[in-house]
N, C-alpha and C positions, 0 to 999 in steps of 0.2 A: 399640119406639114408632117409627112411622113419621113422619117430619118432613120439610116442605117448605118452601121460601122462594119467595114469588111476587113479582114486581116489577111495579109499575103504571107505572114509569118505567124509563128505560134505564139510569140510573145510581145505583141505590140505595146511599146512603153506608155505611149500617150492614152491609148484606150484603156489600158490597165490601171494607170494612174487616175483616170477619170472613175472608173469602176469602184476603186477603194476610197474615194472620197465621197462620203455619203451626202454631205451637203450639195456638192456639186452635182452629184447624181440626180439628186432630188430636183434641183433647179432644170437640169436638162429634160427630166420626165415631165415637168410641168409645162414646158414651152413647147413641146413636140410629141408627136406619136412615135414612140421608140419601136420601130419595126424589127429591126436586125441588131443585135448585140451580142458579143461572145460571152458565153456562159450563161445567157439568159434565154435569148431567142436567136438561134443561128441559122434556121432555115431561110434561105435566100428568098426575098420578096421584092417587088417593085417598089421603089422610094422616090421621093422628091429630091432629097439631098443624101448623097452616098459619101461618107468618109472612108477613105481607102488609106491603110496604113501599111507600110513595108515597101521594099523594092521588087521589081520584076526580075525573076532569075531564069524563067524558061518559057518557051512558047505556049505551054498548057496553061501557064497562069494568065497569060495575055488572052487566049481564048476564055478562060472562066471570067476573067475581069469584063471582058466585052459582054458577056452572056448575062451576068447578074448585076452590072453596074451600068452598063452602056445606055440604059433607058432612062437613068435618072435625070432630071431637070438640071441639077447641079452636082458636080463631082469634085469633091475636095480632097487634095493630095494632103494627108495628114502626117506630119513629121518629116525629118530631113530625108529620110531614105525614099520615102514615096515622092518627094519634090526633085531629088538629085539623083537617086541611085546612090550605090556605094561600091567600092572595091573589094571584093572578097579576098580570103586568104590568097597568098601567092600560088599555092599549088592547085588553085582552081583556075580554069582557063577563061570561063566567060565572067565577063563584067556585067554587074546587074544594071538595070535601067530604071529611069523615072516612069511612073505610071502614065505621064503624058505622051509616051510613045504609042501607047495602046488605046487610051481613051482621052476625050477632050476634057481637060480641068478647068474648072471655073475659077476655082481659088486654090493657090499654093500656101500651105501654112507649115512652114518649116519649123524645126525644134527637135530636141532629144532629151526629155519629151516636150511636147506642145502643152502650154499651160491650158487648165480647164477653162479658165475665163475666156482664152482666145476661142475656144470651141464654140462657147455658148454666145460669144459676140458675132461669131460668123451666122449662127442659126438665126440669131435675132435680126441681123441685116437682112439674110435672104428671106426671111418671112415678111420683111417690109418691102421688099423688092429693091432693096439697095445693094450697092457693091461694097462688101467688106473692106474696112480699111486695115492693110497690114503695115505694121510697124516698119518705119524707114530709117531710123537712126541708129548708130552702132552702139554695141554693148558698152563702149566706152563712156558714151554719153550717159547711160544709166548708172554706171559706177561713179562718175562725177556728181550727179544729182544726189546720190546717196553718201557721198563723201567716203567711199571705200578706199583703201590703200591701193595705189597703182603697182601692180604685180610687175609690169613691164619696166618701171623705174627701180624696181628692186632687183632688175637683171633676170627676170623670168620670161621665158618665151610665150607671152600672153598675146593672142591675136584678136583681143576684144575690139581693137580700135578699126579693124578691118572686117568684122562680122556683124550682120544683121542682128539688131537687138529684139527686145520685146519679151525677153527672158526674165526681166528684173534683174539681171546680171547676178543670177543665183550662184554660179561657180565661184567668180571672184569674190563675191561675198563670204565665201568660206576659205578663201586663200587658195583656190584651185584654179589654175590658168584656164582661160578660154581656148577651146580647140576648134572653134569655128563651125559648129555644128548646124547653125542656122544659114550657113551660106554667106558669101561676101556681100557688103554693101554695095549698091549700085554705083558704078563709076570708080571702083576702089582701083588705085594703082599698086598692084602686087610687086612690081620691081622695086618701086620706091619703099614700100613697106618692109619688104625682105632686107633691103639695105639698112632701114632702120633697125630692124631687129638684130642684124649681125653686129651692130655696134654695142648691143646689150648682152649677147650671148653667143656662144660658139656656133659654128655653121651646122654641126650634126644635130645640136638640139633644135635649132630653126628648121631644118628639113623634117625632124620627126613631128614638130608642132604644126607644120603645114601639110603633113600627110592625112588630112581629114577627109572624110568622104563628101564633104559639102563645098569647101572653099577651092580645093585644087580641081577636084573633078567636075565641078561646074564651069570650068574655064580657065 
């Protein structure tokens, strides 16, 4: 299976994290033919699976994406920006977009960054002709399994209970509040959740916590 990684930005965190994890990179190289990868082989080629990281910021990117990725059998939106887009600084007028507005996405893999194991799992499933299983439970669930301290109960504006998990609750594990980078859990009640948060923290902190490129901008 021919696989390629394409960046719409210069510093894709998921791709970079995979590149610097030697053991993970060896596993990746052993399970597929790596045709396009930043800093190794950057010349665009036709691939079976195209991982695309970054959000669309302009029409030129849309044309380039269709040209180099459009013929892939499977297109994977890699990371939250590729899945949801994000809001650029206020001085910029144009809001970026998810790559799905330009090309058909087979798998949306949110994360900031995505874990290397998740990337390998997607490739393994696609090689077998199976649909990759994306984690469905919230970050809070993973926190509870690992018996981490609940930051929300400590009065911190953590939104892990409304955010899609799969990240192994890496931020709460270090005492850092979840900011919702993986997007909302399906069926989440934003109004009820916001009300719950306001009982724990002041409204200004809540508004800042919810200004994430995944949770609010995805609906």
